[in-house]
C-alpha positions in Angstrom: -129.1 -28.6 75.0 -130.2 -25.0 75.2 -127.1 -23.0 74.4 -127.2 -19.2 75.1 -124.6 -17.0 73.4 -124.1 -13.6 75.0 -122.7 -12.0 71.9 -121.5 -8.5 72.3 -120.3 -8.1 68.7 -123.5 -9.1 66.9 -125.1 -6.4 64.8 -127.7 -6.8 62.0 -125.3 -5.1 59.6 -122.2 -6.6 61.1 -119.5 -8.6 59.4 -117.8 -11.9 60.2 -119.5 -12.4 63.6 -122.9 -11.9 62.1 -122.2 -14.5 59.4 -120.9 -16.9 62.1 -124.0 -16.4 64.3 -126.4 -16.9 61.4 -124.7 -20.2 60.6 -124.8 -21.2 64.3 -128.5 -20.6 64.5 -129.1 -23.0 61.6 -126.5 -25.6 62.8 -127.9 -25.8 66.3 -131.3 -26.9 65.0 -129.7 -29.5 62.7 -127.9 -31.0 65.8 -131.0 -31.0 67.9 -130.0 -28.0 70.1 -131.8 -24.8 70.9 -129.7 -21.7 70.2 -130.5 -18.4 71.8 -128.4 -15.3 71.1 -128.4 -12.4 73.5 -127.3 -9.3 71.5 -127.2 -5.6 72.3 -129.9 -3.7 70.4 -131.8 -0.5 70.2 -134.8 -1.9 72.1 -136.0 -5.2 73.5 -137.0 -7.4 70.6 -137.1 -11.1 69.8 -136.1 -12.3 66.3 -137.1 -15.9 65.7 -135.1 -18.1 63.3 -137.3 -21.2 63.0 -138.7 -23.3 65.9 -135.5 -23.7 67.8 -133.4 -20.6 67.3 -133.8 -16.9 68.2 -132.0 -13.6 68.9 -133.1 -11.6 71.9 -132.0 -8.0 71.8 -131.2 -6.3 75.1 -131.6 -2.4 75.0 -128.0 -1.1 74.9 -126.2 2.1 74.0 -124.2 2.6 70.7 -120.6 1.8 70.7 -118.8 5.2 70.4 -116.0 4.0 68.1 -118.3 2.3 65.6 -121.9 3.4 65.4 -122.9 0.2 63.6 -122.5 -1.6 66.9 -123.9 -1.4 70.4 -122.4 -2.6 73.7 -123.8 -4.3 76.8 -123.9 -1.7 79.6 -126.0 -3.6 82.2 -124.8 -6.9 83.7 -128.1 -7.1 85.6 -130.1 -7.3 82.3 -127.9 -10.1 81.1 -128.2 -12.0 84.4 -132.0 -11.6 84.3 -132.1 -12.9 80.7 -130.0 -15.9 81.7 -132.1 -16.6 84.8 -135.2 -16.6 82.6 -133.7 -18.9 79.9 -132.1 -21.4 82.3 -129.5 -22.6 79.7 -127.6 -25.8 79.7 -124.5 -24.1 78.4 -123.5 -20.4 78.2 -121.1 -18.7 75.8 -119.5 -15.3 76.0 -118.3 -14.0 72.6 -116.2 -11.1 73.8 -113.4 -10.9 76.5 -114.8 -7.6 77.9 -118.0 -6.7 79.6 -120.0 -9.6 78.3 -117.4 -12.1 79.6 -117.5 -10.5 83.0 -121.3 -10.6 83.0 -121.3 -14.3 82.1 -118.6 -15.1 84.6 -120.4 -13.4 87.5 -123.8 -14.9 86.7 -124.9 -17.1 89.6 -126.4 -19.9 87.5 -125.1 -23.5 87.5 -124.6 -23.9 83.7 -121.1 -24.4 82.5 -119.7 -21.7 80.2 -117.2 -21.0 77.5 -115.4 -17.8 76.5 -115.2 -17.8 72.6 -112.4 -15.6 71.4 -114.0 -13.9 68.4 -111.8 -10.9 69.0 -108.1 -10.5 69.6 -107.8 -7.0 71.2 -104.0 -7.0 71.6 -103.5 -7.8 67.9 -106.2 -5.4 66.7 -104.9 -2.5 68.8 -101.7 -2.8 70.9 -99.6 -4.8 68.4 -100.8 -2.6 65.5 -100.2 0.7 67.4 -96.8 -0.1 68.9 -95.5 -2.9 66.8 -93.2 -0.6 64.8 -91.3 0.5 67.9 -91.4 -2.5 70.2 -91.3 -6.3 70.1 -94.5 -8.3 70.8 -93.0 -9.6 74.1 -92.4 -6.0 75.3 -95.9 -5.0 74.3 -97.3 -8.0 76.2 -95.5 -6.9 79.3 -96.8 -3.4 79.0 -100.3 -4.8 78.7 -99.9 -7.2 81.6 -103.2 -5.9 83.0 -105.0 -7.4 80.0 -103.3 -10.8 80.5 -104.2 -10.8 84.2 -107.8 -10.0 83.1 -107.8 -13.0 80.7 -106.3 -15.3 83.3 -109.0 -14.3 85.8 -111.6 -15.1 83.2 -109.9 -18.4 82.4 -110.2 -19.5 86.0 -114.0 -18.9 85.9 -114.7 -20.6 82.6 -114.9 -24.3 81.7 -113.4 -23.6 78.2 -111.7 -20.8 76.4 -112.3 -21.5 72.7 -109.8 -20.3 70.1 -110.7 -20.2 66.4 -107.1 -20.6 65.3 -104.0 -22.4 66.4 -101.9 -19.2 66.4 -104.2 -17.5 68.9 -104.4 -20.6 71.0 -100.6 -20.7 71.3 -100.4 -17.1 72.4 -103.2 -17.6 75.0 -101.4 -20.6 76.5 -98.1 -18.6 76.5 -100.1 -15.9 78.4 -100.9 -18.4 81.2 -104.4 -19.5 80.2 -105.2 -23.2 81.1 -108.6 -23.9 79.6 -107.8 -23.2 76.0 -109.1 -25.4 73.3 -108.9 -24.9 69.5 -111.9 -25.2 67.3 -111.2 -23.6 63.9 -114.1 -22.2 62.0 -115.0 -23.1 58.4 -117.0 -22.2 55.4 -120.6 -23.0 54.5 -120.8 -26.1 52.3 -121.7 -25.4 48.7 -121.4 -21.6 48.7 -117.8 -21.1 47.4 -116.2 -23.2 44.7 -113.6 -23.1 42.0 -116.3 -24.2 39.6 -117.7 -20.6 39.8 -114.6 -19.2 38.2 -115.6 -17.1 35.2 -112.9 -15.8 32.9 -115.3 -13.3 31.4 -115.8 -11.8 34.8 -112.1 -11.7 35.4 -111.5 -9.9 32.1 -114.2 -7.4 32.9 -112.8 -6.6 36.3 -109.3 -6.2 34.9 -110.7 -3.9 32.3 -112.3 -1.8 35.0 -108.9 -1.6 36.6 -107.5 -0.3 33.2 -105.6 -3.6 32.5 -105.8 -6.4 30.0 -106.3 -10.1 30.7 -102.5 -10.8 31.0 -102.4 -8.8 34.3 -102.8 -10.4 37.8 -106.1 -9.8 39.5 -106.0 -9.6 43.3 -109.1 -9.3 45.5 -109.5 -8.0 49.1 -112.8 -8.4 51.0 -113.7 -6.9 54.4 -114.8 -4.0 56.4 -113.1 -0.7 56.0 -111.7 -0.5 59.5 -108.2 0.6 60.7 -107.1 -3.0 61.7 -107.9 -4.3 58.3 -105.0 -2.2 56.9 -106.5 -1.7 53.4 -104.2 1.4 52.7 -101.2 -0.9 53.3 -102.7 -3.4 50.8 -103.2 -0.6 48.2 -99.6 0.6 48.8 -98.2 -2.9 48.4 -100.1 -3.5 45.1 -98.9 -0.2 43.8 -95.3 -1.1 44.6 -95.5 -4.5 43.1 -97.4 -3.0 40.1 -94.2 -1.2 39.1 -92.8 -4.5 38.1 -96.0 -6.5 37.2 -99.3 -5.3 35.9 -101.7 -5.8 38.9 -105.4 -5.0 39.3 -106.8 -4.8 42.8 -110.5 -5.1 43.6 -111.5 -4.1 47.2 -115.0 -5.1 48.3 -116.3 -3.5 51.5 -117.2 -0.3 53.4 -117.0 1.1 56.9 -115.9 3.9 59.1 -112.4 4.0 57.6 -113.7 4.4 54.0 -112.4 8.0 53.6 -108.9 6.9 54.5 -109.1 3.9 52.1 -110.2 6.2 49.2 -107.4 8.6 50.0 -104.9 5.7 49.7 -106.4 4.7 46.4 -106.3 8.3 45.1 -106.1 8.4 41.4 -104.7 4.9 41.0 -106.6 3.5 37.9 -105.7 0.0 38.8 -107.7 -0.2 42.0 -111.5 -0.8 41.8 -113.5 -0.3 45.0 -116.9 -2.0 45.3 -119.6 -1.7 47.9 -120.2 -4.7 50.2 -121.8 -7.6 48.3 -124.6 -9.2 50.3 -125.6 -11.6 47.4 -123.6 -14.6 48.4 -123.6 -16.3 45.0 -122.4 -13.1 43.4 -119.6 -12.7 45.9 -118.6 -16.4 45.4 -118.4 -15.9 41.6 -116.4 -12.7 42.0 -114.0 -14.3 44.4 -113.5 -17.5 42.3 -112.8 -15.3 39.3 -109.8 -13.5 40.8 -106.2 -14.8 40.8 -105.4 -14.5 44.5 -106.8 -13.0 47.7 -104.7 -10.4 49.6 -105.4 -9.6 53.2 -103.9 -6.9 55.4 -105.2 -7.7 58.9 -103.0 -9.6 61.4 -105.7 -9.4 64.1 -108.1 -12.0 62.7 -108.9 -14.8 65.1 -109.8 -17.1 62.2 -110.4 -15.0 59.0 -113.5 -16.4 57.4 -112.8 -14.6 54.1 -109.5 -16.4 53.8 -111.3 -19.7 54.2 -113.9 -18.7 51.6 -111.1 -17.7 49.2 -109.4 -21.1 49.8 -112.8 -22.9 49.0 -112.9 -20.7 45.9 -109.6 -22.0 44.8 -107.6 -18.8 45.4 -104.0 -18.6 46.6 -103.6 -16.4 49.7 -101.3 -13.5 50.4 -101.5 -12.5 54.1 -99.6 -11.1 57.1 -97.4 -13.5 59.2 -99.6 -13.3 62.3 -103.2 -14.1 63.0 -105.8 -16.5 61.6 -105.2 -15.5 58.0 -101.5 -16.6 58.6 -102.6 -20.1 59.7 -104.6 -20.6 56.6 -102.0 -19.2 54.2 -99.4 -21.6 55.6 -101.8 -24.5 55.2 -102.6 -23.5 51.6 -99.0 -22.8 50.6 -99.5 -19.1 49.9 -97.2 -16.2 50.6 -96.7 -14.4 53.9 -95.3 -11.0 54.6 -94.2 -9.1 57.7 -97.3 -7.7 59.4 -97.8 -4.0 58.9 -95.0 -3.8 56.3 -96.2 -2.6 52.8 -92.7 -3.3 51.3 -92.8 -6.8 52.6 -96.3 -7.3 51.3 -95.2 -6.1 47.8 -92.4 -8.6 47.8 -94.9 -11.4 48.8 -97.1 -10.4 45.8 -94.0 -10.5 43.5 -93.1 -14.0 44.9 -96.5 -15.3 44.1 -96.4 -13.9 40.6 -92.9 -15.3 40.2 -94.2 -18.8 41.0 -96.5 -18.4 38.0 -100.0 -17.3 38.9 -101.7 -19.9 36.6 -99.7 -22.8 38.1 -100.3 -21.7 41.7 -104.0 -21.1 41.0 -104.4 -24.5 39.5 -102.9 -26.1 42.6 -105.2 -24.0 44.9 -108.3 -25.0 42.9 -107.3 -28.7 43.3 -107.0 -28.3 47.0 -110.2 -26.2 47.5 -112.3 -29.2 48.5 -110.1 -29.8 51.6 -111.2 -26.4 53.2 -112.7 -27.0 56.6 -116.5 -26.5 56.7 -118.6 -24.7 59.3 -120.6 -28.0 59.7 -117.4 -29.7 61.0 -116.7 -26.7 63.3 -120.1 -26.8 64.9 -120.2 -30.6 65.2 -116.8 -30.4 67.1 -117.9 -27.4 69.2 -121.3 -28.7 70.2 -119.6 -32.1 71.0 -117.1 -30.4 73.3 -120.0 -28.5 75.1 -121.9 -31.8 75.5 -118.9 -33.4 77.1 -118.6 -30.6 79.6 -122.3 -30.8 80.4 -122.1 -34.6 80.9 -119.1 -34.4 83.2 -120.7 -31.6 85.2 -123.9 -33.6 85.7 -122.0 -36.8 86.5 -120.0 -34.9 89.2 
């Protein structure tokens, strides 16, 4: 099949979506498919990834809230690209303008809306969650649910990367929802990479000795990631237990993150690590991963931490929550620093060494990206075959 992904969130310096797309380009060729990504860019450009994969950039303006990204502003340009490519299957990777463009395209190919983003969790639940219940917020944002239901009626599949998001979509009235959890790249992350010397060095840089607990957080510095909450939670739990926190990442919210860290000597901030083996060793050498974002549709970094043999501490909603439940980690009330501090204390109370040893034994069961793409491409193939038979 020729699969065209109209991917509004792809950016050369992007985060999880870029990692996912890079894996998809390689996986498609391995399964005998041609993968074409349509992405917003500064100018028209084609980036080839081997004989059977490419990224076509469509000239697009910068996204005003995050200058690292651009957004599709011209449905006609997307339609023209799809007409020229004549795909067997089309994906839209955003529930906004790209989804409308794909839905309104007059081509005959079946199509899927892939929920790489959860706007209500990223914005509405975060903004109003302290003063209203989720059900009340959903009613106030009924226009968004009506928008999703209209899209649902025009797509063959709505793909959810996590069971928790799929459940909410079905509760919101969508009928085409299927769940295909993502996964990690085989061989990159492993408990075998754990290095106690690296752990000791990181704790020393946090002003602590090797008896302390080393937590790690990895991700963009963006408001929905809630790193100030994570810093606050670690400081609260640190009153009772010596805790070092390593934060890996950068982004538009960096100044607020640094203000939250302040003069705390037990928090170490590191720039994004693009060297994957170095990141894998750093992650495996920590004692647990802590995450702050309840808006993750899957949370790739949580899966990478599981594959590294780390216990997880995460909010009680979103993709990270699913993985923490599966891995036997600790959950806390989303957006609540005091609750997060108690979750840290509970993990430490279970004995970090014992919990970590169990997590390392279970690391091999982490779902792989290979399994995800095999399932996803298989589902697309079924839709294409049924459409052709009809």
